[in-house]
All heavy atoms as an XYZ file, in Angstrom:
823
protein
N       0.822     -1.199      0.000
C       0.000      0.000      0.000
C       0.869      1.267      0.000
O       0.542      2.237     -0.650
C      -0.928     -0.045      1.225
C      -1.962      0.999      1.232
S      -3.135      0.709     -0.099
C      -4.499      1.620      0.461
N       1.958      1.186      0.764
C       2.836      2.352      0.846
C       3.495      2.660     -0.495
O       3.646      3.823     -0.870
C       3.903      2.118      1.914
C       4.746      3.333      2.194
C       5.758      3.069      3.286
O       5.379      2.514      4.326
O       6.922      3.430      3.074
N       3.895      1.622     -1.226
C       4.530      1.849     -2.521
C       3.528      2.436     -3.514
O       3.899      3.230     -4.373
C       5.122      0.553     -3.069
O       4.119     -0.411     -3.274
N       2.259      2.069     -3.401
C       1.225      2.640     -4.272
C       1.052      4.137     -3.996
O       0.961      4.940     -4.926
C      -0.097      1.901     -4.081
C      -1.212      2.428     -4.939
C      -2.443      1.527     -4.811
N      -3.627      2.120     -5.357
C      -3.930      2.186     -6.639
N      -3.090      1.696     -7.524
N      -5.051      2.738     -7.044
N       1.054      4.506     -2.732
C       0.934      5.922     -2.361
C       2.152      6.701     -2.841
O       2.027      7.821     -3.310
C       0.754      6.072     -0.861
C      -0.611      5.672     -0.379
C      -0.748      5.781      1.121
O       0.228      5.651      1.848
N      -1.976      6.011      1.576
N       3.301      6.094     -2.715
C       4.526      6.740     -3.178
C       4.481      6.951     -4.692
O       4.865      8.015     -5.190
C       5.727      5.883     -2.787
O       6.908      6.451     -3.269
N       3.993      5.954     -5.413
C       3.866      6.064     -6.860
C       2.896      7.178     -7.241
O       3.169      7.978     -8.141
C       3.398      4.731     -7.451
C       3.152      4.723     -8.955
C       4.447      4.969     -9.716
C       2.531      3.402     -9.373
N       1.768      7.259     -6.544
C       0.789      8.307     -6.828
C       1.365      9.699     -6.562
O       1.145     10.624     -7.331
C      -0.490      8.085     -6.018
C      -1.328      6.881     -6.431
C      -2.500      6.668     -5.451
C      -1.843      7.017     -7.846
N       2.117      9.823     -5.466
C       2.744     11.117     -5.158
C       3.778     11.481     -6.220
O       3.897     12.630     -6.620
C       3.388     11.092     -3.773
C       2.426     11.304     -2.659
C       3.190     11.550     -1.371
C       2.254     12.157     -0.382
N       2.627     13.482      0.007
N       4.537     10.494     -6.671
C       5.535     10.735     -7.711
C       4.867     11.179     -9.001
O       5.317     12.129     -9.649
C       6.379      9.461     -7.945
O       7.043      9.123     -6.737
C       7.393      9.686     -9.052
N       3.778     10.509     -9.380
C       3.048     10.908    -10.584
C       2.492     12.324    -10.448
O       2.511     13.093    -11.413
C       1.909      9.924    -10.870
C       2.380      8.625    -11.450
C       1.197      7.735    -11.805
C       1.659      6.494    -12.527
N       0.514      5.675    -12.969
N       1.995     12.669     -9.273
C       1.487     14.024     -9.040
C       2.617     15.044     -9.170
O       2.433     16.105     -9.758
C       0.827     14.134     -7.670
C       0.244     15.492     -7.408
C      -0.392     15.629     -6.029
O      -0.389     14.663     -5.252
O      -0.864     16.735     -5.733
N       3.783     14.725     -8.631
C       4.942     15.623     -8.730
C       5.350     15.827    -10.177
O       5.618     16.959    -10.606
C       6.129     15.062     -7.951
O       5.841     14.982     -6.582
N       5.387     14.759    -10.942
C       5.757     14.858    -12.359
C       4.748     15.707    -13.110
O       5.117     16.564    -13.922
C       5.891     13.451    -12.977
C       7.116     12.741    -12.393
C       5.979     13.525    -14.504
C       7.208     11.270    -12.736
N       3.477     15.510    -12.837
C       2.427     16.295    -13.494
C       2.553     17.780    -13.140
O       2.423     18.645    -14.008
C       1.056     15.764    -13.076
O       0.039     16.537    -13.614
N       2.831     18.059    -11.883
C       2.994     19.441    -11.438
C       4.194     20.092    -12.123
O       4.114     21.232    -12.602
C       3.161     19.488     -9.921
C       3.425     20.843     -9.308
C       2.264     21.802     -9.569
C       3.662     20.704     -7.816
N       5.287     19.375    -12.214
C       6.486     19.922    -12.852
C       6.238     20.166    -14.341
O       6.675     21.174    -14.896
C       7.709     19.014    -12.603
C       8.095     19.130    -11.128
C       8.871     19.375    -13.503
C       9.122     18.161    -10.647
N       5.498     19.269    -14.986
C       5.133     19.497    -16.385
C       4.296     20.768    -16.525
O       4.501     21.554    -17.459
C       4.355     18.301    -16.939
C       5.206     17.119    -17.270
C       4.358     15.992    -17.845
C       5.191     14.785    -18.171
N       4.357     13.684    -18.723
N       3.351     20.973    -15.608
C       2.533     22.194    -15.640
C       3.397     23.441    -15.467
O       3.197     24.448    -16.142
C       1.456     22.161    -14.556
C       0.360     21.149    -14.825
O       0.251     20.673    -15.983
O      -0.387     20.827    -13.879
N       4.366     23.365    -14.567
C       5.268     24.498    -14.332
C       6.098     24.775    -15.581
O       6.228     25.929    -16.009
C       6.168     24.238    -13.110
C       5.332     24.281    -11.831
C       7.316     25.239    -13.039
C       6.055     23.796    -10.604
N       6.645     23.727    -16.171
C       7.458     23.914    -17.376
C       6.632     24.484    -18.523
O       7.108     25.357    -19.264
C       8.115     22.593    -17.789
C       9.218     22.093    -16.864
C       9.687     20.705    -17.287
C      10.377     23.060    -16.825
N       5.403     24.022    -18.683
C       4.533     24.574    -19.732
C       4.214     26.043    -19.470
O       4.177     26.846    -20.401
C       3.236     23.764    -19.842
C       3.434     22.470    -20.589
O       4.290     22.363    -21.451
N       2.642     21.476    -20.250
N       4.000     26.383    -18.217
C       3.735     27.778    -17.866
C       4.938     28.655    -18.198
O       4.791     29.736    -18.772
C       3.385     27.894    -16.368
O       2.206     27.120    -16.122
C       3.140     29.324    -15.953
N       6.136     28.177    -17.871
C       7.345     28.937    -18.181
C       7.580     29.023    -19.682
O       8.003     30.061    -20.190
C       8.554     28.311    -17.479
C       8.554     28.421    -15.963
C       9.696     27.607    -15.370
C       8.636     29.867    -15.521
N       7.289     27.953    -20.387
C       7.431     27.963    -21.842
C       6.480     28.981    -22.471
O       6.872     29.741    -23.360
C       7.170     26.567    -22.410
C       7.249     26.433    -23.925
C       8.663     26.728    -24.418
C       6.829     25.036    -24.345
N       5.244     29.014    -22.014
C       4.278     29.995    -22.521
C       4.742     31.422    -22.241
O       4.612     32.309    -23.089
C       2.896     29.768    -21.917
C       2.244     28.509    -22.430
O       2.599     27.999    -23.486
N       1.299     27.990    -21.671
N       5.284     31.633    -21.052
C       5.780     32.970    -20.701
C       6.937     33.366    -21.605
O       6.972     34.482    -22.144
C       6.219     32.992    -19.235
N       7.865     32.451    -21.784
C       9.033     32.743    -22.616
C       8.628     32.989    -24.074
O       9.138     33.889    -24.728
C      10.019     31.587    -22.535
C      11.304     31.857    -23.273
C      12.278     30.698    -23.175
O      11.848     29.558    -22.932
O      13.476     30.945    -23.358
N       7.690     32.198    -24.565
C       7.219     32.355    -25.939
C       6.545     33.711    -26.129
O       6.781     34.401    -27.123
C       6.248     31.214    -26.301
O       6.933     29.974    -26.154
C       5.740     31.346    -27.721
N       5.706     34.095    -25.168
C       5.045     35.397    -25.248
C       6.038     36.543    -25.200
O       5.940     37.512    -25.956
N       7.000     36.417    -24.324
C       8.024     37.456    -24.183
C       8.832     37.585    -25.478
O       9.049     38.691    -25.977
C       8.934     37.105    -23.016
C       9.886     38.178    -22.596
C      10.643     37.736    -21.351
C      11.507     38.807    -20.791
N      12.203     38.383    -19.573
N       9.237     36.456    -26.026
C      10.016     36.473    -27.262
C       9.186     37.021    -28.425
O       9.685     37.791    -29.245
C      10.523     35.076    -27.597
C      11.546     35.095    -28.710
C      12.154     33.739    -29.030
N      12.397     32.899    -27.881
C      11.791     31.713    -27.686
N      10.933     31.256    -28.557
N      12.067     30.992    -26.633
N       7.899     36.627    -28.474
C       7.024     37.141    -29.531
C       6.910     38.651    -29.479
O       6.958     39.327    -30.510
N       6.785     39.189    -28.270
C       6.706     40.642    -28.133
C       8.029     41.296    -28.524
O       8.049     42.316    -29.216
C       6.322     41.039    -26.709
C       6.263     42.532    -26.544
C       5.157     43.246    -26.992
C       7.321     43.234    -25.996
C       5.104     44.627    -26.883
C       7.281     44.616    -25.874
C       6.174     45.301    -26.324
O       6.123     46.669    -26.219
N       9.131     40.695    -28.100
C      10.437     41.265    -28.422
C      10.679     41.304    -29.933
O      11.301     42.226    -30.433
C      11.553     40.464    -27.736
C      11.579     40.656    -26.244
C      12.527     39.705    -25.548
O      12.788     38.613    -26.043
N      13.037     40.102    -24.401
N      10.182     40.313    -30.624
C      10.391     40.251    -32.071
C       9.449     41.158    -32.856
O       9.826     41.708    -33.889
C      10.233     38.811    -32.572
C      11.324     37.838    -32.141
C      10.935     36.416    -32.511
C      12.648     38.216    -32.776
N       8.213     41.307    -32.365
C       7.203     42.023    -33.147
C       6.788     43.362    -32.563
O       6.312     44.233    -33.282
C       5.928     41.176    -33.300
O       5.327     41.010    -32.008
C       6.232     39.831    -33.925
N       6.905     43.518    -31.250
C       6.422     44.730    -30.592
C       4.908     44.741    -30.420
O       4.350     45.728    -29.963
N       4.249     43.642    -30.769
C       2.789     43.560    -30.650
C       2.407     43.127    -29.238
O       2.846     42.087    -28.746
C       2.219     42.577    -31.665
C       2.411     43.029    -33.095
C       1.815     42.030    -34.066
C       2.038     42.500    -35.492
N       1.523     41.509    -36.458
N       1.547     43.927    -28.604
C       1.206     43.690    -27.208
C       0.395     42.423    -26.971
O       0.351     41.927    -25.853
C       0.479     44.910    -26.636
C       1.375     46.124    -26.620
C       1.205     46.960    -25.383
O       0.426     46.600    -24.501
O       1.878     47.990    -25.319
N      -0.233     41.868    -28.009
C      -0.996     40.636    -27.794
C      -0.094     39.475    -27.380
O      -0.546     38.516    -26.769
C      -1.838     40.248    -29.015
C      -1.040     39.920    -30.251
C      -1.112     41.008    -31.312
O      -1.416     42.160    -30.999
O      -0.837     40.678    -32.470
N       1.196     39.581    -27.669
C       2.125     38.543    -27.246
C       2.405     38.595    -25.740
O       2.941     37.646    -25.173
C       3.440     38.638    -28.026
C       3.334     38.133    -29.421
C       3.239     39.010    -30.486
C       3.309     36.774    -29.674
C       3.130     38.546    -31.782
C       3.206     36.294    -30.968
C       3.110     37.181    -32.025
N       2.046     39.694    -25.101
C       2.255     39.799    -23.658
C       1.181     39.054    -22.868
O       1.356     38.787    -21.685
C       2.296     41.267    -23.240
C       3.478     42.068    -23.784
C       3.363     43.518    -23.370
C       4.795     41.476    -23.328
N       0.080     38.698    -23.516
C      -1.008     38.001    -22.825
C      -0.555     36.668    -22.201
O      -0.822     36.424    -21.020
C      -2.181     37.776    -23.778
C      -3.388     37.187    -23.098
C      -4.550     37.001    -24.060
O      -4.738     37.845    -24.956
O      -5.251     35.994    -23.904
N       0.147     35.793    -22.953
C       0.615     34.553    -22.321
C       1.594     34.818    -21.185
O       1.619     34.091    -20.193
C       1.298     33.784    -23.447
C       0.932     34.453    -24.705
C       0.471     35.832    -24.376
N       2.389     35.867    -21.320
C       3.332     36.220    -20.263
C       2.579     36.644    -19.005
O       2.889     36.194    -17.901
C       4.256     37.349    -20.733
C       5.296     37.846    -19.740
C       6.291     36.751    -19.400
C       6.020     39.052    -20.302
N       1.561     37.483    -19.161
C       0.757     37.925    -18.020
C       0.019     36.751    -17.373
O      -0.021     36.624    -16.146
C      -0.249     38.993    -18.441
C       0.424     40.284    -18.878
O       1.580     40.517    -18.469
O      -0.196     41.048    -19.627
N      -0.557     35.897    -18.209
C      -1.286     34.731    -17.693
C      -0.340     33.807    -16.919
O      -0.673     33.336    -15.832
C      -1.936     33.979    -18.851
C      -2.772     32.810    -18.421
C      -3.421     32.125    -19.611
C      -4.197     30.899    -19.155
N      -4.680     30.094    -20.258
N       0.834     33.582    -17.463
C       1.818     32.728    -16.793
C       2.286     33.342    -15.479
O       2.536     32.627    -14.515
C       3.016     32.491    -17.709
O       2.622     31.789    -18.850
N       2.396     34.657    -15.467
C       2.804     35.345    -14.247
C       1.808     35.165    -13.117
O       2.172     35.190    -11.942
N       0.552     34.940    -13.460
C      -0.484     34.685    -12.441
C      -0.538     33.211    -12.055
O      -0.790     32.879    -10.902
C      -1.839     35.145    -12.961
C      -1.927     36.641    -13.127
C      -3.215     37.049    -13.802
C      -3.178     38.554    -14.080
N      -4.197     38.956    -15.031
N      -0.315     32.322    -13.023
C      -0.399     30.884    -12.774
C       0.812     30.352    -12.008
O       0.683     29.489    -11.141
C      -0.503     30.115    -14.097
C      -1.816     30.284    -14.809
C      -1.833     29.591    -16.163
O      -0.804     29.009    -16.577
O      -2.890     29.661    -16.815
N       1.979     30.857    -12.328
C       3.222     30.326    -11.776
C       3.260     30.337    -10.244
O       3.557     29.300     -9.636
C       4.411     31.092    -12.356
C       5.756     30.561    -11.938
C       6.300     29.459    -12.556
C       6.480     31.172    -10.924
C       7.533     28.969    -12.194
C       7.716     30.686    -10.548
C       8.240     29.583    -11.180
O       9.456     29.098    -10.810
N       2.944     31.459     -9.589
C       2.997     31.449     -8.123
C       2.026     30.433     -7.509
O       2.323     29.840     -6.472
C       2.596     32.874     -7.724
C       2.829     33.689     -8.929
C       2.625     32.780    -10.102
N       0.894     30.218     -8.151
C      -0.073     29.244     -7.637
C       0.474     27.825     -7.766
O       0.254     26.984     -6.894
C      -1.404     29.359     -8.387
C      -2.109     30.707     -8.284
C      -3.333     30.734     -9.193
C      -2.507     30.998     -6.848
N       1.185     27.564     -8.844
C       1.734     26.222     -9.053
C       2.840     25.880     -8.060
O       2.952     24.740     -7.621
C       2.263     26.088    -10.487
C       1.212     26.044    -11.583
C       1.877     26.156    -12.960
C       0.400     24.761    -11.501
N       3.657     26.844     -7.721
C       4.784     26.534     -6.825
C       4.463     26.794     -5.355
O       5.284     26.526     -4.493
C       6.064     27.301     -7.227
C       5.906     28.802     -7.045
C       6.495     26.942     -8.624
C       7.217     29.540     -7.130
N       3.272     27.281     -5.065
C       2.924     27.650     -3.688
C       2.872     26.454     -2.748
O       3.293     26.558     -1.600
C       1.590     28.385     -3.669
N       2.373     25.353     -3.196
C       2.210     24.189     -2.326
C       3.424     23.274     -2.447
O       3.471     22.370     -3.257
C       0.923     23.448     -2.697
C       0.565     22.380     -1.692
O       1.286     22.251     -0.678
O      -0.423     21.673     -1.924
N       4.418     23.512     -1.624
C       5.683     22.771     -1.683
C       5.501     21.263     -1.429
O       6.266     20.444     -1.913
C       6.675     23.315     -0.659
C       6.966     24.783     -0.836
C       8.248     24.973     -1.594
N       8.629     26.363     -1.578
C       8.455     27.167     -2.604
N       7.903     26.727     -3.697
N       8.826     28.422     -2.551
N       4.496     20.892     -0.661
C       4.287     19.481     -0.338
C       3.977     18.648     -1.578
O       4.274     17.461     -1.630
C       3.153     19.320      0.677
C       3.497     19.921      2.028
O       4.699     20.054      2.323
O       2.563     20.257      2.779
N       3.389     19.266     -2.583
C       3.028     18.527     -3.793
C       4.252     18.096     -4.594
O       4.150     17.231     -5.450
C       2.104     19.367     -4.676
C       0.727     19.532     -4.089
C      -0.186     20.339     -4.958
N      -0.334     19.735     -6.275
C      -0.683     20.415     -7.362
N      -0.912     21.702     -7.293
N      -0.801     19.807     -8.525
N       5.412     18.679     -4.317
C       6.620     18.294     -5.037
C       7.204     16.983     -4.534
O       8.029     16.382     -5.185
C       7.696     19.388     -4.942
C       7.366     20.595     -5.754
C       6.957     21.759     -5.137
C       7.450     20.559     -7.126
C       6.644     22.876     -5.885
C       7.132     21.667     -7.892
C       6.727     22.828     -7.262
N       6.773     16.573     -3.352
C       7.207     15.300     -2.787
C       8.723     15.244     -2.608
O       9.357     14.225     -2.852
C       6.718     14.137     -3.675
C       6.756     12.805     -2.965
O       6.663     12.745     -1.749
N       6.895     11.733     -3.719
N       9.316     16.367     -2.222
C      10.750     16.414     -1.967
C      10.990     16.155     -0.480
O      10.522     16.887      0.370
C      11.326     17.783     -2.350
C      11.216     18.169     -3.818
C      11.710     19.585     -4.031
C      11.971     17.204     -4.682
N      11.733     15.107     -0.192
C      11.967     14.733      1.199
C      13.295     15.266      1.736
O      13.471     15.460      2.898
C      11.902     13.218      1.331
C      10.519     12.667      1.064
C      10.542     11.166      1.035
C       9.182     10.558      0.854
N       8.475     10.917     -0.331
N      14.206     15.514      0.845
C      15.538     15.950      1.216
C      15.590     17.477      1.335
O      15.106     18.187      0.453
C      16.532     15.458      0.163
C      17.953     15.763      0.529
O      18.448     15.168      1.499
O      18.560     16.609     -0.155
N      16.195     17.991      2.401
C      16.274     19.441      2.601
C      17.081     20.120      1.497
O      16.750     21.217      1.064
C      16.886     19.761      3.969
C      15.961     19.477      5.111
C      16.575     19.869      6.430
C      15.615     19.539      7.554
N      16.130     19.972      8.837
N      18.132     19.482      1.031
C      18.943     20.045     -0.041
C      18.118     20.163     -1.329
O      18.187     21.172     -2.022
C      20.181     19.185     -0.279
C      21.167     19.698     -1.320
C      21.712     21.072     -0.924
C      22.305     18.710     -1.490
N      17.317     19.142     -1.627
C      16.439     19.197     -2.794
C      15.458     20.361     -2.669
O      15.200     21.069     -3.638
C      15.641     17.903     -2.940
C      16.416     16.736     -3.454
C      15.558     15.489     -3.516
O      14.663     15.291     -2.698
N      15.832     14.645     -4.498
N      14.909     20.539     -1.484
C      13.965     21.633     -1.260
C      14.605     22.983     -1.502
O      14.041     23.839     -2.177
C      13.397     21.584      0.161
C      12.168     20.732      0.259
O      11.295     20.790     -0.596
N      12.094     19.929      1.291
N      15.799     23.185     -0.952
C      16.489     24.466     -1.144
C      16.851     24.695     -2.602
O      16.680     25.782     -3.133
C      17.745     24.543     -0.269
C      17.427     25.001      1.148
C      18.671     25.213      1.928
N      19.023     23.881      2.435
C      20.253     23.471      2.682
N      21.268     24.263      2.502
N      20.484     22.261      3.113
N      17.359     23.655     -3.266
C      17.718     23.773     -4.676
C      16.484     24.067     -5.520
O      16.498     24.941     -6.378
C      18.405     22.500     -5.172
C      18.732     22.556     -6.637
C      19.799     23.308     -7.094
C      17.936     21.890     -7.573
C      20.089     23.385     -8.446
C      18.224     21.955     -8.917
C      19.293     22.703     -9.351
O      19.566     22.784    -10.681
N      15.407     23.344     -5.267
C      14.162     23.558     -6.004
C      13.631     24.960     -5.817
O      13.218     25.621     -6.771
N      13.666     25.445     -4.597
C      13.161     26.792     -4.319
C      13.990     27.845     -5.049
O      13.450     28.751     -5.679
C      13.190     27.042     -2.812
C      12.504     28.315     -2.413
C      12.331     28.412     -0.898
O      11.799     27.463     -0.310
O      12.760     29.433     -0.341
N      15.309     27.721     -4.988
C      16.175     28.679     -5.689
C      15.959     28.627     -7.197
O      15.906     29.651     -7.865
C      17.647     28.397     -5.383
C      18.199     29.264     -4.278
C      19.672     29.053     -4.117
N      19.833     27.712     -3.554
C      20.876     26.926     -3.783
N      21.847     27.320     -4.542
N      20.951     25.741     -3.249
N      15.822     27.421     -7.728
C      15.620     27.254     -9.167
C      14.324     27.915     -9.600
O      14.293     28.671    -10.570
C      15.608     25.758     -9.539
O      16.853     25.188     -9.147
C      15.400     25.574    -11.028
N      13.244     27.656     -8.883
C      11.955     28.226     -9.247
C      11.957     29.745     -9.123
O      11.396     30.442     -9.952
C      10.828     27.633     -8.404
C      10.546     26.191     -8.733
C      10.370     25.266     -7.727
C      10.455     25.764    -10.042
C      10.104     23.939     -8.028
C      10.194     24.445    -10.361
C      10.021     23.529     -9.352
N      12.616     30.277     -8.103
C      12.667     31.727     -7.938
C      13.488     32.371     -9.056
O      13.115     33.419     -9.572
C      13.228     32.092     -6.569
C      12.312     31.801     -5.388
C      13.038     32.098     -4.077
C      11.029     32.581     -5.472
N      14.601     31.752     -9.431
C      15.422     32.301    -10.513
C      14.671     32.306    -11.832
O      14.745     33.262    -12.588
C      16.731     31.521    -10.654
C      17.705     31.859     -9.551
O      17.617     32.909     -8.926
N      18.618     30.949     -9.289
N      13.954     31.236    -12.126
C      13.163     31.193    -13.358
C      12.116     32.294    -13.359
O      11.914     32.953    -14.363
C      12.476     29.838    -13.539
C      13.344     28.798    -14.180
C      13.512     27.561    -13.589
C      13.981     29.045    -15.390
C      14.303     26.594    -14.181
C      14.779     28.087    -15.986
C      14.929     26.857    -15.376
O      15.702     25.918    -15.965
N      11.464     32.459    -12.236
C      10.402     33.465    -12.205
C      10.978     34.858    -12.411
O      10.370     35.690    -13.078
C       9.604     33.391    -10.903
O      10.413     33.734     -9.800
N      12.158     35.117    -11.898
C      12.775     36.431    -12.097
C      13.178     36.648    -13.544
O      12.981     37.711    -14.105
C      14.011     36.576    -11.204
C      13.703     36.768     -9.748
C      14.989     36.862     -8.963
C      14.722     36.838     -7.478
N      15.960     36.762     -6.707
N      13.747     35.617    -14.171
C      14.290     35.760    -15.517
C      13.254     35.685    -16.621
O      13.404     36.330    -17.647
C      15.363     34.698    -15.767
C      16.573     34.893    -14.890
O      16.892     36.012    -14.523
N      17.231     33.825    -14.533
N      12.230     34.901    -16.435
C      11.276     34.681    -17.515
C       9.985     35.463    -17.322
O       9.477     36.082    -18.248
C      10.970     33.181    -17.661
C      12.236     32.448    -18.103
C       9.842     32.942    -18.672
C      12.097     30.949    -18.161
N       9.463     35.453    -16.124
C       8.134     36.023    -15.897
C       8.133     37.538    -15.765
O       7.104     38.166    -15.915
C       7.491     35.399    -14.659
C       7.233     33.902    -14.768
C       6.779     33.349    -13.436
C       6.229     33.596    -15.851
N       9.285     38.113    -15.493
C       9.343     39.558    -15.315
C       9.750     40.199    -16.637
O      10.766     39.846    -17.230
C      10.356     39.925    -14.210
C      10.490     41.425    -14.096
C       9.919     39.326    -12.884
N       8.922     41.098    -17.098
C       9.215     41.831    -18.326
C       9.226     43.301    -17.951
O       8.186     43.930    -17.807
C       8.156     41.522    -19.386
C       8.537     41.964    -20.762
C       9.570     41.346    -21.433
C       7.867     42.981    -21.392
C       9.934     41.730    -22.716
C       8.210     43.388    -22.663
C       9.245     42.754    -23.320
N      10.394     43.826    -17.763
C      10.519     45.176    -17.233
C      10.114     46.230    -18.258
O      10.099     45.985    -19.458
C      11.960     45.432    -16.789
O      12.804     45.504    -17.915
N       9.789     47.396    -17.753
C       9.443     48.498    -18.649
C      10.656     48.885    -19.494
O      10.508     49.318    -20.629
C       8.947     49.699    -17.853
O       9.923     50.116    -16.931
N      11.857     48.677    -18.969
C      13.073     48.946    -19.745
C      13.139     48.013    -20.955
O      13.401     48.452    -22.069
C      14.317     48.773    -18.873
C      15.599     48.862    -19.663
C      16.065     50.095    -20.124
C      16.328     47.725    -19.979
C      17.227     50.184    -20.876
C      17.491     47.805    -20.723
C      17.937     49.040    -21.164
O      19.088     49.120    -21.904
N      12.899     46.714    -20.733
C      12.918     45.761    -21.844
C      11.875     46.138    -22.890
O      12.128     46.041    -24.089
C      12.621     44.343    -21.340
C      13.756     43.696    -20.586
C      13.362     42.343    -20.052
O      12.452     42.261    -19.214
O      13.986     41.359    -20.496
N      10.734     46.576    -22.424
C       9.663     46.963    -23.333
C      10.086     48.168    -24.179
O       9.875     48.196    -25.384
C       8.416     47.300    -22.516
C       7.143     47.225    -23.265
C       5.980     47.354    -22.298
C       4.681     47.192    -23.014
N       3.534     47.291    -22.138
N      10.718     49.145    -23.549
C      11.182     50.334    -24.284
C      12.233     49.968    -25.322
O      12.233     50.486    -26.435
C      11.758     51.357    -23.303
C      10.723     52.075    -22.480
C      11.374     53.026    -21.496
C      10.342     53.611    -20.555
N      10.956     54.410    -19.511
N      13.142     49.052    -24.945
C      14.182     48.624    -25.874
C      13.556     47.941    -27.083
O      13.928     48.197    -28.224
C      15.201     47.685    -25.185
C      16.120     47.020    -26.195
C      16.001     48.447    -24.149
N      12.564     47.093    -26.844
C      11.887     46.395    -27.951
C      11.217     47.409    -28.876
O      11.291     47.303    -30.101
C      10.830     45.433    -27.409
S      11.545     44.014    -26.589
N      10.551     48.384    -28.311
C       9.833     49.373    -29.115
C      10.801     50.280    -29.857
O      10.489     50.761    -30.946
C       8.891     50.174    -28.237
C       7.696     49.403    -27.673
C       6.898     50.274    -26.711
C       6.811     48.888    -28.789
N      11.980     50.510    -29.298
C      12.948     51.395    -29.935
C      13.468     50.796    -31.246
O      13.821     51.513    -32.167
C      14.115     51.662    -28.992
N      13.499     49.474    -31.315
C      14.012     48.808    -32.513
C      12.924     48.532    -33.558
O      13.213     47.970    -34.598
C      14.705     47.496    -32.146
C      16.054     47.751    -31.504
C      16.205     47.674    -30.121
C      17.151     48.088    -32.284
C      17.434     47.913    -29.540
C      18.380     48.335    -31.706
C      18.515     48.237    -30.327
O      19.723     48.483    -29.762
N      11.710     48.924    -33.295
C      10.615     48.697    -34.258
C      10.396     49.908    -35.111
O      10.618     50.992    -34.837
C       9.320     48.338    -33.519
C       9.419     47.034    -32.766
C       9.636     45.894    -33.728
C      10.151     44.674    -33.014
N      10.812     43.741    -33.791
C-alpha cells in the first residue's frame, strides 16, 4: 500500500512539474514574440503565466521532496526562473519598441 501511495505522489509531482514547465514555456514564448514584433498581444501569455506560476509553486508538499537540499535547490531554481522569464521590465519593453 505504501509503494502505491509513493507512486501516486511521484506521478502528481511529475504532473505538477510538467505544468510548471509549460507555464514557463508559454511565458518565454510570449516574451520572445513581443520582443520580435512589438505587438502587445504577445504579452497576454506572459501575463497569464505570471499569475499561474505562483499558484503552481505555492504548495511545496506537492513536489514530494523529502531531502532538505532538494527543497532548497528547487526553491532557488523556481525563484530564478520566475525572475528571468516572468518579469518583463518596462526597460525591456522600451528597448523592444525602440528597434521597431
